[in-house]
C-alpha positions in Angstrom: -43.1 -13.5 -19.6 -42.3 -16.0 -16.7 -38.4 -15.9 -16.1 -38.2 -12.8 -18.0 -37.6 -8.9 -16.0 -40.1 -6.6 -16.9 -37.4 -3.8 -16.9 -34.3 -5.5 -19.0 -32.0 -1.7 -17.5 -32.8 -2.8 -14.1 -32.5 -6.6 -14.1 -30.8 -8.7 -11.5 -29.0 -10.4 -13.9 -28.2 -6.9 -15.7 -26.8 -6.0 -12.0 -25.1 -9.1 -10.8 -23.6 -9.4 -14.0 -22.5 -6.0 -13.5 -21.2 -6.9 -10.1 -19.1 -9.4 -11.4 -17.4 -7.2 -14.0 -16.1 -4.6 -11.4 -15.2 -7.3 -9.3 -12.9 -8.6 -11.5 -12.2 -5.2 -12.9 -10.9 -5.1 -9.3 -9.0 -8.1 -9.1 -6.9 -6.8 -11.6 -6.3 -3.8 -11.1 -5.6 -5.2 -7.2 -2.8 -7.1 -8.8 -1.3 -5.0 -10.9 -0.7 -2.8 -7.6 1.0 -6.0 -5.5 2.8 -6.7 -8.6 4.5 -2.5 -8.9 4.9 -3.1 -5.4 6.8 -6.7 -5.5 9.0 -4.6 -8.1 9.9 -1.4 -5.8 10.5 -4.0 -3.1 13.1 -5.7 -5.1 14.7 -2.5 -6.5 14.6 -1.0 -3.1 16.7 -4.0 -1.9 18.8 -4.3 -5.0 19.9 -0.4 -4.8 20.1 -1.0 -0.5 23.0 -3.8 -1.5 24.7 -1.8 -4.3 25.0 0.5 -2.1 26.5 -1.5 0.2 28.4 -3.1 -1.7 29.5 0.3 -2.7 30.5 1.2 0.8 32.4 -1.4 1.1 34.0 -0.7 -1.7 35.2 2.7 -0.6 35.9 1.5 2.8 38.6 -1.2 1.7 40.4 1.7 -1.0 40.4 4.4 2.3 42.5 1.4 3.9 44.1 0.3 0.6 45.4 4.2 0.6 46.5 3.8 4.0 49.1 1.2 3.5 52.2 2.1 2.6 54.4 -0.9 1.8 58.1 -0.4 2.5 60.6 -3.7 1.5 58.1 -6.6 3.3 57.1 -4.6 6.1 53.8 -3.7 5.3 53.1 -0.2 7.4 49.8 1.4 8.4 50.0 5.2 7.8 46.2 6.7 8.8 43.6 3.6 9.2 40.0 4.7 8.8 37.2 2.2 10.1 
């Protein structure tokens, strides 16, 4: 029995194969977690950008609403900064 293990269920080759499969599974899980983190970061950046744009739009609406046009003259009635 050259090259054969006496107990195949506890063989070194089987253990090495199982270890390799486990490492592959962990790598796949880590890659999935990195992808999810990347998506969350992108979504957070998009949300922040949308919030900033919304804040800017609100600021300009407030400014626009505070301007009264009288003939050719524009008068600032209530300036909010």
